C-alpha positions in Angstrom: 62.1 18.7 -14.6 60.8 18.1 -18.1 59.2 14.8 -16.9 57.5 16.6 -14.0 56.0 19.3 -16.3 54.7 16.6 -18.6 53.2 14.7 -15.7 51.6 17.9 -14.5 50.1 18.7 -17.9 48.8 15.1 -18.1 47.1 15.4 -14.8 45.5 18.8 -15.8 44.3 17.3 -19.1 42.8 14.3 -17.2 41.0 16.7 -14.9 39.6 18.8 -17.8 38.4 15.7 -19.6 36.8 14.4 -16.4 35.0 17.7 -15.9 33.6 17.6 -19.5 32.4 14.0 -19.0 30.8 14.9 -15.7 29.2 18.1 -17.1 27.9 16.1 -20.1 26.4 13.4 -17.9 24.8 16.1 -15.7 23.3 17.9 -18.7 22.0 14.6 -20.1 20.3 13.8 -16.8 18.8 17.3 -16.6 17.6 17.1 -20.2 15.7 13.8 -19.6 12.0 14.2 -19.2 9.4 11.8 -17.9 7.9 10.1 -21.0 6.4 6.7 -21.9 8.9 3.8 -21.6 11.3 5.6 -19.2 12.1 4.2 -15.8 11.2 6.9 -13.3 12.1 7.2 -9.6 10.0 9.5 -7.5 9.7 10.7 -3.9 6.1 11.4 -2.9 3.7 12.1 -0.1 0.0 11.3 -0.5 -2.7 13.1 1.5 -6.5 13.2 1.6 -8.7 16.2 1.3 -8.7 16.7 5.1 -4.9 16.6 5.2 -4.5 13.1 6.5 -1.2 11.6 5.3 -1.9 8.2 3.7 1.5 7.3 2.5 5.0 8.8 1.9 8.4 7.6 0.9 10.2 10.9 1.7 13.6 10.1 3.3 13.2 6.4 2.3 13.6 4.3 -0.8 12.5 5.9 -4.1 9.4 4.5 -5.8 10.5 3.3 -9.2 8.2 2.4 -12.2 8.0 2.5 -16.0 6.0 5.5 -17.2 3.1 4.6 -19.5 2.8 1.0 -18.3 0.0 1.9 -15.9 2.0 0.9 -12.8 0.8 3.9 -11.0 -2.7 5.6 -10.9 -3.7 7.3 -14.2 -4.0 10.8 -12.8 -0.5 10.8 -11.3 1.0 9.3 -14.4 -0.6 12.0 -16.6 0.5 14.8 -14.2 4.2 13.9 -14.1 4.6 13.4 -17.9 7.2 15.9 -19.1 8.7 16.7 -15.7 12.5 16.7 -15.3 14.9 15.4 -12.6 14.7 17.6 -9.6 11.3 19.1 -10.4 8.5 19.0 -7.8 4.8 19.3 -8.3 1.6 19.3 -6.3 -0.9 17.0 -8.0 -4.6 16.7 -7.3 -6.1 13.5 -8.6 -9.9 13.0 -9.0 -11.5 9.7 -7.9 -12.1 8.9 -11.6 -8.3 9.3 -12.3 -7.4 7.6 -9.0 -9.0 4.5 -7.6 -12.4 5.1 -9.2 -15.7 6.0 -7.6 -17.3 4.0 -4.9 -19.2 1.2 -6.7 -22.4 0.0 -5.1 -22.0 -3.5 -6.7 -18.7 -3.9 -4.7 -20.8 -4.2 -1.5 -21.8 -7.7 -0.6 -24.0 -9.1 2.2 -22.8 -12.3 3.7 -23.9 -14.5 6.6 -22.3 -13.6 10.0 -21.0 -17.1 10.3 -18.6 -16.5 7.4 -16.9 -13.6 9.3 -14.6 -14.2 12.3 -16.3 -13.1 15.6 -13.5 -10.6 16.4 -14.0 -8.9 13.0 -17.7 -8.1 13.5 -17.0 -4.3 13.9 -17.5 -1.6 11.3 -14.2 -0.6 9.7 -12.4 -3.8 10.3 -10.3 -4.9 7.3 -10.5 -8.5 6.2 -8.2 -10.5 4.0 -9.4 -13.5 2.0 -9.0 -15.4 -1.3 -11.1 -15.2 -4.4 -12.2 -18.4 -6.3 -8.9 -18.4 -8.2 -6.8 -18.2 -5.1 -5.9 -14.5 -5.4 -5.8 -12.3 -2.3 -8.7 -9.9 -1.8 -9.5 -7.3 0.9 -12.8 -6.2 2.2 -13.9 -3.7 4.8 -16.8 -4.4 7.2 -19.3 -1.7 6.2 -22.2 -2.7 8.4 -23.1 -5.4 10.9 -26.7 -6.5 10.9 -28.6 -9.1 13.0 -27.8 -12.1 10.9 -25.5 -10.7 8.1 -22.5 -8.5 7.6 -22.1 -6.0 4.7 -18.6 -6.2 3.2 -17.2 -3.4 1.0 -14.8 -4.7 -1.7 -14.0 -1.2 -3.0 -10.4 0.0 -2.8 -10.0 1.9 0.5 -9.2 5.1 -1.5 -12.1 4.7 -4.0 -14.2 7.8 -4.2 -11.5 10.0 -2.6 -9.7 13.0 -4.1 -5.9 12.4 -3.7 -3.3 15.1 -3.1 0.3 14.2 -4.1 3.5 16.1 -3.5 5.9 14.5 -5.9 9.6 15.0 -6.8 11.3 13.4 -9.8 14.5 11.8 -8.5 15.8 10.0 -11.6 14.8 9.2 -15.2 16.5 6.4 -17.2 16.0 4.9 -20.6 14.3 1.6 -20.1 16.4 -1.4 -21.2 13.3 -3.5 -21.9 11.8 -3.3 -25.4 8.7 -1.1 -25.5 
C-alpha cells in the first residue's frame, strides 16, 4: 500500500512538473516578437487593389524567412516587426516599399525574329537568360510591325499590395547575425 501511494505521488509530481515545463514553453513562445535575426514563419494572402488574389499559402506550408535579411519585400518586413505568434494583420504595401515603381528603362524594343512566333501576343511571359546565364523574365508589352517591346519590370511593379498575414512561429536564429 505504501509503495502504491509513493508511486501515485511520483506520477502526480511528474504531471505537475510537465505542466510547468509546458506552460513555460508556451509563455516563451507567446513572448517572442518578430525582430531582426529571428526565423519567422507566416501564413499570408496577397491581393491587388481590385481584390484579385495573387498568392496565398493559407492551409499549406508556412513561408519561413529570417527577419531583417531582406528575404521578403521591405514594406511587409517593416509591418510585421514586433508582432507575436498568433497575431494577424492587414498590411498595405506601397509600390516603393514593394516591387518598386514601373521603370521606363526596363522596357526594351527587340527585333521580332528574336521572339518565338507563338509569343507575339501582348501579355505573354517570356523566360530567357541574361549574359551571365541567370534566368530573366519579360512580358510582351507591345507588338509592332518589325519589333516587339518587352517589359522587364517585375509583374507587381507599380502596384499597391494588400497582405493578410498571420505569425505562425518565431525562433531564435541559430546562424550568427
